[in-house]
DOVO-559776 format. One record per residue (C-alpha): residue number from 1; x, y, z. Coordinates in Angstrom, 1 decimal, decimal comma, always signed. Example, Ala and Ser with C-alpha at 12.3 -4.5 7.8 and 13.67 -1.06 7.14 Angstrom:
BEGIN
[1; [+12,3; -4,5; +7,8]]
[2; [+13,7; -1,1; +7,1]]
// end
This chain:
BEGIN
[1; [-258,6; -136,1; -37,9]]
[2; [-255,4; -134,0; -36,9]]
[3; [-257,5; -133,2; -33,6]]
[4; [-258,5; -136,5; -33,0]]
[5; [-254,6; -137,8; -33,0]]
[6; [-253,3; -134,7; -31,2]]
[7; [-251,3; -133,7; -34,2]]
[8; [-253,1; -130,4; -34,6]]
[9; [-250,6; -128,9; -31,7]]
[10; [-247,8; -130,8; -32,7]]
[11; [-246,4; -128,6; -35,3]]
[12; [-247,2; -125,3; -33,6]]
[13; [-245,7; -126,5; -30,6]]
[14; [-242,6; -127,6; -32,5]]
[15; [-242,4; -124,3; -34,0]]
[16; [-242,5; -122,5; -30,8]]
[17; [-240,0; -125,0; -29,4]]
[18; [-237,8; -124,9; -32,5]]
[19; [-238,0; -128,5; -33,1]]
[20; [-238,1; -128,9; -36,9]]
[21; [-235,4; -131,1; -38,3]]
[22; [-234,5; -132,1; -41,9]]
[23; [-232,6; -135,3; -42,8]]
[24; [-230,6; -136,1; -46,0]]
[25; [-229,5; -139,4; -46,4]]
[26; [-230,1; -143,2; -45,1]]
[27; [-230,5; -142,4; -41,6]]
[28; [-233,6; -144,1; -40,2]]
[29; [-232,3; -144,2; -36,8]]
[30; [-231,9; -140,3; -36,4]]
[31; [-235,1; -139,8; -37,9]]
[32; [-236,9; -142,2; -35,3]]
[33; [-235,0; -140,7; -32,5]]
[34; [-235,8; -137,0; -33,3]]
[35; [-239,4; -138,1; -33,8]]
[36; [-239,6; -139,6; -30,5]]
[37; [-238,4; -136,3; -29,0]]
[38; [-241,1; -134,3; -30,5]]
[39; [-239,6; -133,0; -33,4]]
[40; [-241,2; -132,6; -36,7]]
[41; [-239,6; -133,3; -40,1]]
[42; [-239,4; -131,0; -43,1]]
[43; [-238,7; -133,6; -45,6]]
[44; [-236,3; -133,0; -48,6]]
[45; [-236,5; -133,9; -52,2]]
[46; [-234,9; -136,8; -53,7]]
[47; [-232,4; -136,7; -56,5]]
[48; [-233,5; -133,2; -57,2]]
[49; [-237,2; -134,1; -58,0]]
[50; [-240,1; -132,7; -56,0]]
[51; [-241,2; -134,5; -52,9]]
[52; [-244,6; -136,1; -53,5]]
[53; [-246,7; -135,5; -50,5]]
[54; [-249,2; -137,8; -49,6]]
[55; [-251,8; -135,7; -48,4]]
[56; [-254,9; -136,7; -50,5]]
[57; [-255,8; -135,4; -54,1]]
[58; [-257,2; -132,0; -52,9]]
[59; [-254,0; -131,0; -51,2]]
[60; [-252,0; -132,5; -54,0]]
[61; [-254,0; -130,2; -56,7]]
[62; [-253,6; -127,0; -54,3]]
[63; [-249,8; -127,8; -54,4]]
[64; [-249,8; -128,2; -58,2]]
[65; [-251,6; -124,9; -58,6]]
[66; [-249,0; -122,9; -56,6]]
[67; [-246,8; -120,6; -59,1]]
[68; [-243,3; -122,4; -59,5]]
[69; [-241,6; -119,0; -58,3]]
[70; [-242,8; -119,0; -54,7]]
[71; [-244,9; -120,6; -52,0]]
[72; [-244,8; -124,3; -51,3]]
[73; [-242,7; -125,4; -54,1]]
[74; [-240,0; -122,8; -53,0]]
[75; [-240,1; -124,3; -49,4]]
[76; [-239,5; -127,8; -50,7]]
[77; [-236,5; -126,8; -52,9]]
[78; [-235,0; -124,3; -50,6]]
[79; [-232,7; -127,1; -49,0]]
[80; [-231,6; -128,3; -52,4]]
[81; [-231,4; -125,2; -54,9]]
[82; [-230,5; -127,9; -57,7]]
[83; [-233,8; -129,1; -57,5]]
[84; [-235,0; -126,7; -60,1]]
[85; [-236,9; -124,2; -58,1]]
[86; [-235,4; -121,1; -56,6]]
[87; [-234,5; -121,0; -52,9]]
[88; [-236,9; -119,2; -50,8]]
[89; [-234,1; -116,9; -49,3]]
[90; [-233,2; -115,3; -52,6]]
[91; [-229,9; -117,0; -53,7]]
[92; [-229,6; -120,0; -56,2]]
[93; [-225,7; -120,4; -55,5]]
[94; [-225,1; -123,8; -53,6]]
[95; [-222,1; -124,0; -51,4]]
[96; [-219,1; -125,1; -53,3]]
[97; [-215,7; -126,2; -51,6]]
[98; [-212,4; -127,2; -53,0]]
[99; [-213,3; -130,9; -52,7]]
[100; [-216,7; -132,0; -53,8]]
[101; [-218,7; -133,8; -51,3]]
[102; [-216,0; -133,4; -48,8]]
[103; [-213,8; -135,5; -50,9]]
[104; [-215,7; -138,7; -49,9]]
[105; [-218,7; -139,3; -52,2]]
[106; [-218,9; -140,0; -55,9]]
[107; [-221,8; -139,9; -57,9]]
[108; [-222,6; -143,6; -57,7]]
[109; [-222,4; -143,7; -54,0]]
[110; [-224,5; -140,6; -53,8]]
[111; [-227,3; -142,7; -55,9]]
[112; [-226,8; -145,8; -53,7]]
[113; [-227,7; -143,7; -50,6]]
[114; [-230,4; -141,9; -52,2]]
[115; [-232,1; -145,0; -53,2]]
[116; [-231,5; -146,6; -49,6]]
[117; [-232,9; -143,4; -48,1]]
[118; [-236,0; -143,4; -50,1]]
[119; [-236,6; -147,3; -49,5]]
[120; [-236,3; -146,6; -45,6]]
[121; [-238,3; -143,5; -45,5]]
[122; [-241,3; -145,3; -47,4]]
[123; [-241,1; -148,3; -44,9]]
[124; [-241,0; -146,0; -41,9]]
[125; [-244,1; -143,9; -43,2]]
[126; [-247,1; -146,3; -43,6]]
[127; [-249,5; -143,2; -43,6]]
[128; [-249,8; -139,8; -44,0]]
[129; [-249,2; -138,6; -40,6]]
[130; [-245,8; -137,4; -40,9]]
[131; [-246,3; -135,9; -44,4]]
[132; [-248,9; -133,8; -43,0]]
[133; [-247,0; -132,4; -40,4]]
[134; [-244,1; -131,9; -42,8]]
[135; [-246,7; -130,0; -45,1]]
[136; [-247,4; -127,8; -42,0]]
[137; [-243,7; -126,7; -41,7]]
[138; [-243,0; -126,6; -45,3]]
[139; [-242,0; -123,0; -45,1]]
[140; [-239,9; -123,1; -42,0]]
[141; [-236,0; -123,1; -41,7]]
[142; [-235,1; -126,3; -40,0]]
[143; [-233,4; -126,0; -36,4]]
[144; [-231,3; -129,2; -37,2]]
[145; [-230,0; -130,7; -40,3]]
[146; [-228,4; -134,0; -40,6]]
[147; [-227,1; -134,3; -44,2]]
[148; [-224,5; -136,5; -46,3]]
[149; [-223,8; -133,7; -48,7]]
[150; [-223,0; -130,3; -47,2]]
[151; [-222,2; -129,0; -50,8]]
[152; [-226,1; -129,1; -51,9]]
[153; [-227,3; -127,0; -49,1]]
[154; [-227,8; -123,2; -50,0]]
[155; [-225,4; -121,1; -48,2]]
[156; [-227,7; -118,4; -47,0]]
[157; [-230,2; -121,0; -45,6]]
[158; [-227,3; -122,8; -44,0]]
[159; [-226,6; -119,9; -41,9]]
[160; [-230,1; -119,8; -40,5]]
[161; [-230,0; -123,4; -39,3]]
[162; [-228,9; -123,7; -35,9]]
[163; [-227,4; -127,3; -35,6]]
[164; [-225,7; -129,0; -38,7]]
[165; [-223,9; -132,2; -38,5]]
[166; [-221,0; -131,3; -40,8]]
[167; [-218,3; -128,6; -41,2]]
[168; [-217,0; -127,1; -44,5]]
[169; [-213,7; -127,9; -46,0]]
[170; [-212,7; -131,0; -43,9]]
[171; [-210,7; -132,3; -46,9]]
[172; [-207,7; -131,5; -45,1]]
[173; [-208,6; -134,1; -42,5]]
[174; [-211,1; -136,7; -44,5]]
[175; [-209,3; -137,1; -47,7]]
[176; [-206,1; -139,2; -48,0]]
[177; [-204,1; -136,4; -49,7]]
[178; [-205,4; -133,7; -47,2]]
[179; [-204,3; -135,8; -44,1]]
[180; [-201,0; -136,6; -45,5]]
[181; [-200,4; -132,8; -46,2]]
[182; [-201,7; -131,8; -42,9]]
[183; [-199,6; -134,1; -40,9]]
[184; [-196,5; -133,0; -42,3]]
[185; [-197,1; -129,8; -40,6]]
[186; [-197,6; -131,3; -37,2]]
[187; [-194,4; -130,2; -35,8]]
[188; [-195,6; -126,4; -36,0]]
[189; [-198,4; -127,3; -33,6]]
[190; [-197,0; -130,6; -31,6]]
[191; [-193,8; -132,0; -30,6]]
[192; [-194,5; -135,3; -31,9]]
[193; [-193,2; -137,2; -35,0]]
[194; [-196,1; -138,2; -37,2]]
[195; [-193,9; -141,2; -38,3]]
[196; [-194,8; -142,6; -34,8]]
[197; [-198,3; -143,3; -35,4]]
[198; [-199,0; -142,6; -39,2]]
[199; [-197,2; -144,7; -42,1]]
[200; [-195,0; -142,9; -44,1]]
[201; [-196,8; -141,2; -46,9]]
[202; [-196,4; -139,0; -50,0]]
[203; [-198,4; -137,1; -52,4]]
[204; [-197,3; -138,5; -56,0]]
[205; [-198,7; -135,5; -57,7]]
[206; [-196,0; -133,2; -55,8]]
[207; [-192,8; -133,5; -57,5]]
[208; [-190,6; -133,0; -54,3]]
[209; [-192,7; -135,7; -52,7]]
[210; [-192,5; -138,0; -55,5]]
[211; [-188,7; -137,6; -55,3]]
[212; [-188,8; -138,2; -51,6]]
[213; [-190,8; -141,6; -52,0]]
[214; [-188,4; -142,6; -54,5]]
[215; [-185,5; -142,0; -52,0]]
[216; [-187,6; -143,8; -49,1]]
[217; [-188,5; -146,7; -51,3]]
[218; [-184,7; -147,3; -52,1]]
[219; [-183,3; -146,8; -48,8]]
[220; [-185,8; -149,2; -47,5]]
[221; [-185,2; -151,6; -50,3]]
[222; [-181,6; -151,5; -48,9]]
[223; [-182,6; -152,2; -45,3]]
[224; [-184,9; -155,0; -46,6]]
[225; [-182,0; -156,5; -48,3]]
[226; [-179,8; -156,7; -45,4]]
[227; [-182,7; -158,5; -43,6]]
[228; [-183,2; -161,0; -46,2]]
[229; [-179,5; -161,9; -46,3]]
[230; [-179,4; -162,3; -42,7]]
[231; [-182,6; -164,4; -43,0]]
[232; [-181,5; -166,7; -45,8]]
[233; [-177,9; -167,2; -44,1]]
[234; [-179,9; -168,9; -41,1]]
[235; [-179,5; -165,9; -38,6]]
[236; [-183,1; -165,7; -38,8]]
[237; [-185,8; -168,0; -39,6]]
[238; [-187,5; -167,5; -43,1]]
[239; [-190,6; -168,5; -44,6]]
[240; [-190,2; -171,9; -46,4]]
[241; [-193,8; -172,3; -47,6]]
[242; [-194,5; -171,7; -51,3]]
[243; [-196,9; -168,7; -52,1]]
[244; [-200,3; -169,5; -52,5]]
[245; [-201,9; -169,3; -56,0]]
[246; [-204,4; -166,5; -56,5]]
[247; [-207,2; -166,2; -59,0]]
[248; [-207,5; -162,9; -60,9]]
[249; [-209,8; -160,6; -58,7]]
[250; [-211,9; -158,0; -60,4]]
[251; [-210,4; -154,6; -60,2]]
[252; [-206,9; -156,0; -58,7]]
[253; [-204,2; -156,1; -61,5]]
[254; [-201,8; -159,1; -61,7]]
[255; [-198,9; -157,0; -61,7]]
[256; [-199,5; -156,2; -58,0]]
[257; [-199,3; -159,7; -56,7]]
[258; [-195,7; -160,5; -55,5]]
[259; [-195,4; -163,8; -57,0]]
[260; [-192,0; -165,4; -57,4]]
[261; [-191,2; -165,2; -61,1]]
[262; [-188,5; -166,9; -63,4]]
[263; [-185,4; -164,5; -63,6]]
[264; [-184,5; -163,4; -67,2]]
[265; [-180,8; -163,7; -66,4]]
[266; [-181,2; -167,6; -65,6]]
[267; [-181,5; -169,3; -62,3]]
[268; [-177,8; -169,8; -61,9]]
[269; [-176,7; -166,3; -63,0]]
[270; [-174,4; -164,6; -60,1]]
[271; [-175,9; -161,5; -58,5]]
[272; [-174,0; -158,1; -58,7]]
[273; [-170,7; -158,7; -56,5]]
[274; [-171,1; -155,2; -54,7]]
[275; [-174,7; -155,7; -54,0]]
[276; [-174,3; -156,1; -50,1]]
[277; [-171,9; -153,5; -49,9]]
[278; [-173,7; -151,0; -51,7]]
[279; [-176,6; -151,5; -49,4]]
[280; [-174,3; -151,3; -46,2]]
[281; [-173,1; -148,1; -47,7]]
[282; [-176,4; -146,5; -48,2]]
[283; [-177,5; -147,5; -44,6]]
[284; [-174,3; -146,0; -43,0]]
[285; [-175,1; -142,9; -44,8]]
[286; [-178,5; -142,9; -43,8]]
[287; [-177,7; -143,4; -40,2]]
[288; [-175,5; -140,5; -40,4]]
[289; [-178,2; -138,2; -41,6]]
[290; [-180,4; -139,2; -39,0]]
[291; [-177,6; -138,5; -36,4]]
[292; [-177,4; -135,0; -38,1]]
[293; [-173,9; -135,9; -39,1]]
[294; [-174,4; -134,2; -42,5]]
[295; [-175,1; -130,7; -41,1]]
[296; [-171,4; -129,3; -41,1]]
[297; [-170,4; -131,1; -44,3]]
[298; [-171,6; -131,4; -47,8]]
[299; [-172,7; -135,1; -47,7]]
[300; [-175,1; -136,0; -50,6]]
[301; [-178,2; -137,8; -50,1]]
[302; [-177,6; -141,6; -50,0]]
[303; [-179,7; -141,8; -53,2]]
[304; [-177,3; -139,5; -54,8]]
[305; [-174,2; -141,3; -54,6]]
[306; [-172,6; -143,2; -57,2]]
[307; [-174,5; -146,1; -56,4]]
[308; [-176,8; -147,3; -59,4]]
[309; [-180,2; -147,5; -58,0]]
[310; [-182,0; -149,0; -61,1]]
[311; [-179,5; -151,8; -61,0]]
[312; [-179,6; -152,1; -57,5]]
[313; [-183,4; -152,4; -57,3]]
[314; [-183,4; -155,1; -60,1]]
[315; [-181,1; -157,1; -58,3]]
[316; [-183,0; -156,8; -55,0]]
[317; [-186,1; -157,8; -56,7]]
[318; [-184,2; -161,2; -57,6]]
[319; [-183,5; -161,7; -53,9]]
[320; [-187,0; -160,7; -52,5]]
[321; [-189,3; -162,3; -55,2]]
[322; [-187,3; -164,8; -57,0]]
[323; [-185,4; -166,6; -54,2]]
[324; [-181,8; -165,8; -55,2]]
[325; [-179,4; -166,0; -52,6]]
[326; [-176,4; -164,2; -51,4]]
[327; [-173,1; -165,4; -49,5]]
[328; [-172,0; -163,1; -46,8]]
[329; [-168,4; -162,9; -44,9]]
[330; [-168,4; -163,0; -41,2]]
[331; [-167,7; -159,3; -41,1]]
[332; [-170,5; -158,7; -43,3]]
[333; [-172,7; -160,5; -41,3]]
[334; [-171,8; -158,8; -38,2]]
[335; [-172,1; -155,4; -39,8]]
[336; [-175,6; -156,1; -41,1]]
[337; [-176,7; -157,1; -37,7]]
[338; [-175,1; -153,8; -36,1]]
[339; [-176,5; -151,5; -38,8]]
[340; [-180,1; -153,1; -38,3]]
[341; [-180,2; -152,8; -34,7]]
[342; [-179,0; -149,1; -35,0]]
[343; [-181,6; -148,2; -37,6]]
[344; [-184,1; -150,0; -35,6]]
[345; [-183,4; -147,6; -32,6]]
[346; [-183,6; -144,4; -35,0]]
[347; [-186,8; -145,3; -37,2]]
[348; [-190,0; -145,5; -35,6]]
[349; [-191,4; -147,6; -38,4]]
[350; [-188,7; -150,3; -38,7]]
[351; [-190,7; -152,7; -37,0]]
[352; [-193,6; -152,6; -39,6]]
[353; [-191,4; -152,7; -42,6]]
[354; [-190,8; -156,5; -42,9]]
[355; [-188,4; -157,1; -45,8]]
[356; [-190,5; -157,2; -49,1]]
[357; [-190,8; -153,4; -49,3]]
[358; [-194,5; -153,4; -50,0]]
[359; [-196,1; -150,1; -50,5]]
[360; [-199,8; -149,0; -51,2]]
[361; [-201,2; -146,8; -53,3]]
[362; [-204,6; -144,9; -52,5]]
[363; [-206,8; -142,3; -54,7]]
[364; [-207,0; -139,3; -52,6]]
[365; [-210,5; -138,7; -52,7]]
[366; [-212,4; -142,3; -52,8]]
[367; [-213,6; -144,2; -50,0]]
[368; [-214,8; -147,8; -49,4]]
[369; [-211,5; -149,2; -50,6]]
[370; [-212,3; -148,2; -54,3]]
[371; [-209,0; -148,0; -56,4]]
[372; [-206,7; -149,0; -53,9]]
[373; [-203,5; -151,3; -55,1]]
[374; [-200,4; -152,8; -53,6]]
[375; [-197,3; -152,8; -55,1]]
[376; [-193,6; -154,0; -54,5]]
[377; [-191,8; -152,3; -57,5]]
[378; [-190,9; -148,7; -58,0]]
[379; [-191,8; -148,8; -61,5]]
[380; [-195,4; -150,1; -60,7]]
[381; [-196,1; -147,6; -58,3]]
[382; [-194,9; -144,7; -60,7]]
[383; [-196,8; -146,2; -63,5]]
[384; [-200,0; -146,3; -61,6]]
[385; [-199,8; -142,9; -60,7]]
[386; [-199,6; -141,8; -64,3]]
[387; [-202,8; -143,4; -65,3]]
[388; [-204,9; -140,7; -64,0]]
[389; [-206,4; -138,7; -67,0]]
[390; [-205,1; -135,0; -67,4]]
[391; [-208,4; -133,2; -67,2]]
[392; [-209,1; -134,4; -63,8]]
[393; [-205,9; -134,5; -62,2]]
[394; [-206,9; -132,7; -59,3]]
[395; [-209,2; -135,2; -58,3]]
[396; [-207,3; -138,4; -59,1]]
[397; [-204,3; -137,5; -56,9]]
[398; [-202,5; -140,4; -55,8]]
[399; [-200,8; -141,0; -52,2]]
[400; [-198,4; -143,8; -51,7]]
[401; [-197,9; -145,1; -48,2]]
[402; [-195,8; -147,5; -46,4]]
[403; [-197,7; -150,7; -46,2]]
[404; [-197,7; -152,3; -42,7]]
[405; [-196,1; -155,6; -43,3]]
[406; [-196,2; -156,8; -39,9]]
[407; [-199,6; -156,5; -38,7]]
[408; [-201,3; -158,1; -35,6]]
[409; [-203,5; -160,7; -37,2]]
[410; [-206,5; -162,9; -35,4]]
[411; [-206,4; -166,4; -36,3]]
[412; [-204,3; -165,7; -39,2]]
[413; [-206,6; -163,0; -40,9]]
[414; [-205,9; -159,2; -41,2]]
[415; [-208,1; -156,8; -39,5]]
[416; [-208,4; -153,0; -38,7]]
[417; [-210,5; -150,9; -36,3]]
[418; [-213,3; -148,4; -37,2]]
[419; [-213,1; -145,8; -34,3]]
[420; [-215,7; -143,1; -33,8]]
[421; [-215,0; -139,5; -32,7]]
[422; [-217,4; -136,2; -32,5]]
[423; [-216,0; -132,7; -32,7]]
[424; [-218,5; -130,2; -31,5]]
[425; [-216,4; -127,0; -31,9]]
[426; [-212,9; -126,2; -33,6]]
[427; [-212,3; -123,0; -31,6]]
[428; [-211,8; -124,0; -29,1]]
[429; [-211,2; -127,7; -30,2]]
[430; [-213,7; -129,9; -28,4]]
[431; [-213,4; -133,7; -29,2]]
[432; [-215,5; -136,4; -27,9]]
[433; [-214,1; -140,2; -28,1]]
[434; [-216,5; -143,0; -28,5]]
[435; [-215,6; -146,0; -26,2]]
[436; [-217,2; -148,6; -28,4]]
[437; [-215,6; -149,5; -31,8]]
[438; [-215,6; -152,5; -34,1]]
[439; [-213,0; -154,6; -36,1]]
[440; [-213,3; -155,6; -39,8]]
[441; [-211,6; -158,7; -40,8]]
[442; [-210,3; -159,8; -44,2]]
[443; [-211,9; -163,0; -45,7]]
[444; [-208,7; -164,7; -46,5]]
[445; [-205,5; -165,3; -44,5]]
[446; [-202,6; -162,9; -44,4]]
[447; [-199,9; -163,3; -46,8]]
[448; [-197,4; -161,1; -48,3]]
[449; [-196,8; -163,4; -51,1]]
[450; [-200,3; -162,6; -52,5]]
[451; [-201,6; -159,2; -52,6]]
[452; [-205,1; -159,6; -53,7]]
[453; [-207,6; -157,5; -51,7]]
[454; [-209,3; -160,3; -50,0]]
[455; [-206,4; -160,5; -47,8]]
[456; [-205,1; -157,1; -47,5]]
[457; [-208,3; -154,6; -47,5]]
[458; [-210,4; -154,7; -44,5]]
[459; [-213,3; -152,7; -46,0]]
[460; [-216,6; -154,3; -45,6]]
[461; [-217,8; -153,3; -49,2]]
[462; [-214,4; -154,8; -50,6]]
[463; [-214,8; -158,1; -48,6]]
[464; [-218,6; -158,6; -49,5]]
[465; [-217,4; -159,5; -52,9]]
[466; [-215,7; -162,6; -51,8]]
[467; [-218,0; -165,4; -50,6]]
[468; [-215,2; -168,2; -50,1]]
[469; [-215,4; -169,4; -46,6]]
[470; [-212,6; -168,4; -44,3]]
[471; [-210,4; -171,3; -43,7]]
[472; [-210,4; -170,7; -39,9]]
[473; [-213,8; -171,3; -38,7]]
[474; [-213,1; -168,9; -35,6]]
[475; [-213,0; -165,8; -37,8]]
[476; [-216,7; -164,7; -37,6]]
[477; [-218,6; -165,3; -40,9]]
[478; [-219,6; -161,8; -41,1]]
[479; [-216,2; -160,6; -40,7]]
[480; [-217,0; -158,2; -37,9]]
[481; [-215,9; -158,1; -34,1]]
[482; [-216,9; -155,7; -31,4]]
[483; [-214,0; -154,1; -29,1]]
[484; [-215,4; -156,2; -26,4]]
[485; [-214,9; -159,6; -28,3]]
[486; [-211,4; -158,1; -29,0]]
[487; [-210,5; -157,5; -25,6]]
[488; [-211,7; -160,9; -24,5]]
[489; [-209,3; -162,4; -27,1]]
[490; [-206,2; -160,2; -25,9]]
[491; [-207,1; -161,7; -22,4]]
[492; [-206,9; -165,2; -23,5]]
[493; [-203,3; -164,5; -25,1]]
[494; [-202,4; -163,0; -21,9]]
[495; [-202,3; -159,3; -23,0]]
[496; [-205,3; -158,0; -21,7]]
[497; [-203,8; -154,7; -20,6]]
[498; [-202,6; -153,8; -24,2]]
[499; [-206,0; -152,6; -25,0]]
[500; [-206,5; -149,7; -22,3]]
[501; [-202,7; -149,3; -21,9]]
[502; [-201,3; -149,1; -25,5]]
[503; [-204,0; -149,3; -27,9]]
[504; [-206,7; -146,8; -26,6]]
[505; [-204,2; -144,2; -25,5]]
[506; [-202,4; -144,1; -28,7]]
[507; [-205,6; -144,0; -30,8]]
[508; [-206,7; -140,9; -28,9]]
[509; [-203,4; -139,2; -29,4]]
[510; [-203,2; -139,9; -33,3]]
[511; [-206,7; -138,5; -33,4]]
[512; [-205,9; -135,4; -31,4]]
[513; [-202,7; -134,8; -33,4]]
[514; [-204,5; -135,0; -36,8]]
[515; [-207,1; -132,6; -35,5]]
[516; [-204,7; -130,1; -33,9]]
[517; [-202,8; -129,7; -37,4]]
[518; [-206,0; -129,3; -39,2]]
[519; [-207,8; -127,1; -37,0]]
[520; [-207,2; -123,8; -38,8]]
[521; [-208,0; -125,3; -42,3]]
[522; [-211,5; -126,2; -41,4]]
[523; [-214,6; -124,2; -41,7]]
[524; [-215,5; -123,9; -38,1]]
[525; [-219,2; -122,9; -37,3]]
[526; [-220,7; -122,6; -34,1]]
[527; [-223,7; -124,9; -33,8]]
[528; [-222,2; -127,5; -36,1]]
[529; [-220,8; -130,8; -35,1]]
[530; [-219,4; -133,7; -37,1]]
[531; [-219,1; -137,4; -36,4]]
[532; [-216,0; -139,0; -37,7]]
[533; [-214,5; -142,3; -38,3]]
[534; [-210,9; -143,2; -37,9]]
[535; [-209,6; -146,3; -39,3]]
[536; [-206,5; -147,8; -37,4]]
[537; [-204,2; -150,8; -38,0]]
[538; [-202,6; -152,7; -35,1]]
[539; [-198,9; -153,7; -35,3]]
[540; [-197,4; -156,9; -34,0]]
[541; [-196,4; -154,9; -31,1]]
[542; [-199,8; -153,4; -30,4]]
[543; [-199,0; -150,2; -31,6]]
[544; [-202,1; -148,6; -33,4]]
[545; [-201,2; -147,0; -36,8]]
[546; [-203,8; -144,4; -38,2]]
[547; [-204,8; -145,2; -41,9]]
[548; [-207,2; -142,5; -42,6]]
[549; [-210,1; -140,5; -41,1]]
[550; [-213,7; -140,6; -42,7]]
[551; [-216,2; -137,7; -42,8]]
[552; [-219,9; -139,1; -42,5]]
[553; [-219,1; -142,7; -41,8]]
[554; [-221,4; -145,1; -42,7]]
[555; [-224,2; -145,9; -40,6]]
[556; [-225,5; -149,0; -42,5]]
[557; [-225,0; -152,1; -40,4]]
[558; [-223,5; -155,1; -42,1]]
[559; [-223,6; -157,4; -38,9]]
[560; [-225,4; -157,8; -35,6]]
[561; [-222,4; -155,9; -34,1]]
[562; [-222,6; -153,0; -36,5]]
[563; [-226,3; -152,9; -36,1]]
[564; [-226,1; -152,4; -32,5]]
[565; [-223,2; -150,1; -32,2]]
[566; [-224,3; -147,8; -35,1]]
[567; [-227,7; -147,4; -33,5]]
[568; [-225,8; -146,7; -30,4]]
[569; [-223,3; -144,1; -31,6]]
[570; [-226,2; -142,2; -33,4]]
[571; [-228,3; -142,2; -30,3]]
[572; [-225,4; -140,9; -28,1]]
[573; [-224,5; -138,1; -30,7]]
[574; [-227,8; -136,7; -30,5]]
[575; [-227,8; -136,8; -26,7]]
[576; [-224,3; -135,1; -26,9]]
[577; [-225,4; -132,2; -29,4]]
[578; [-229,0; -131,9; -28,4]]
[579; [-229,7; -133,2; -25,0]]
[580; [-226,9; -131,7; -23,3]]
[581; [-227,6; -128,3; -24,4]]
[582; [-230,6; -128,3; -22,1]]
[583; [-229,3; -130,7; -19,4]]
[584; [-225,3; -130,7; -19,0]]
[585; [-225,5; -133,6; -16,6]]
[586; [-227,9; -136,2; -18,8]]
[587; [-226,2; -139,3; -20,2]]
[588; [-224,2; -139,1; -23,2]]
[589; [-223,8; -143,0; -23,5]]
[590; [-220,4; -144,0; -24,6]]
[591; [-219,0; -140,8; -25,4]]
[592; [-216,1; -139,4; -23,3]]
[593; [-214,4; -135,9; -23,3]]
[594; [-211,2; -136,4; -25,1]]
[595; [-210,0; -132,9; -25,3]]
[596; [-211,2; -129,5; -24,8]]
[597; [-209,0; -126,5; -25,8]]
[598; [-208,5; -123,4; -23,2]]
[599; [-210,4; -120,6; -24,7]]
[600; [-208,2; -118,0; -25,9]]
[601; [-209,3; -114,5; -25,6]]
[602; [-209,9; -112,8; -28,8]]
[603; [-207,6; -109,8; -29,5]]
[604; [-209,5; -106,5; -30,7]]
[605; [-207,6; -105,5; -33,8]]
[606; [-210,0; -102,8; -34,9]]
[607; [-209,6; -99,3; -33,7]]
[608; [-206,1; -100,1; -31,9]]
[609; [-203,5; -97,4; -32,6]]
[610; [-200,5; -99,5; -34,0]]
[611; [-198,4; -96,3; -34,9]]
[612; [-194,8; -96,4; -33,7]]
[613; [-193,3; -92,7; -33,5]]
[614; [-189,6; -92,0; -33,5]]
[615; [-186,9; -89,6; -34,5]]
[616; [-183,8; -89,8; -36,2]]
[617; [-180,3; -90,0; -34,4]]
[618; [-178,4; -86,7; -34,4]]
[619; [-174,7; -86,6; -35,1]]
[620; [-172,5; -86,1; -32,1]]
// end
């Protein structure tokens, strides 16, 4: 039968041409594309159990008679040493990195992907042809590995695989805590302020950063108060509509919804008389620090002055969330306007702040929008961060980030952008940017008066829980747009050049800056590559803001747009990392070279004589 179908020569040729691949995860496109290139798959086990070969009863009996400490069973378990059998290369120790699953996958997500992989693989293999070919290469080390979990691959075997789609230790880039910490060190690598492309972010598990966040929260509240009092006195138009009522949402706490609530002090109780004066004073001091006027004198931080910030914040909440009003003198109004203008010139994120001081809390190592909450009160943020149980503090670190209160919306709905890029080398750093991307919409209109996830979290896995129709029929029902559709929308608004002149160049710069400051921390390996997904939010001025970077982004389509784009990016990734090796001029689809670092010659440190000889000075 093998001779009649021509398959008898396929496996020997694949061995000779080094065309054996292994696949772990729901990637049917990758499997089909590799098979079409003449590659043979060495199949892996599912959920730690031995893969059931559909080779006929005689071959099954032969497999069952093999001893458990060698032979075929070893061959199947070599890529997954947790499957029970010992790896064929003599080690039982799997790879372990500081962040399990590179900080992105939890047990539930792994099980979902395993089930999806089994279902897709069964639908692809109606017969036993590919099983037979896999059986013939069962003892061979794959030349190409595409996996969702690098930590399950045996380290000794991993070193023998020529091409792998993952890097080790990418948590400094692909976890929220890691990216936050890495970008704090950007000044050591580039003369770029991360506040120009990454919303202010703090790790609440680090006491110094928690104190810095508290100070930032207070200063932002002071600026917001000045904006509000100007707005309420008629200098700027304010919102007059009542905040919409929202039902309880699963996993979303009522305390995080910024509804106006009755004041315990009574509707007519006066506000603290010095409230505006204290806000002005703290903003003046902050401006002095921004202008480096505090270098030569012992000026305390604005949050360490005699201002009672607990009282100030409670009064601010009344103005921001309960509708309390303030009366300004002409002098105060002019001073407010002057201060806000000067602060806007000094603070790169002044334009995204709004006036409600909204912050967003994120678990460091979770994906798909899980565990994310918004808060407008300082005590809510700190209480949420303390809810993490002590035994797993390391995996439950929270980061708090300034929420973009003034995003660009489409038909009244918030959206973000998923942008792909590939790193094919870290030393020298080589990055490829994918020229197609897609937009993800929220299912409900954007409003800061109602902070439920349907209005603020664009993740597909979050939005699919909401089946309510979008109030504006122009918002796509599947909540996905391609970048081409977005460009057409911008052209209708008369902003056609914003995509190519503002958004794309700044997204490229943000990605490159993030990579430069994490370059030394990632486990670089020749022959490896990795496809990443960067999430961006667009401000009202069309400035993109980097939110996070995802390792191993999902390729499961949720719409017609993502079905096409995800298939294309997988096809073009294989062209880039496989076809281009043999043919440097071959098509790489929508990929373009973003950056290739100049190769630096390695200094030989072994055998160099570094001794310095000298003699003591003699007295004259």
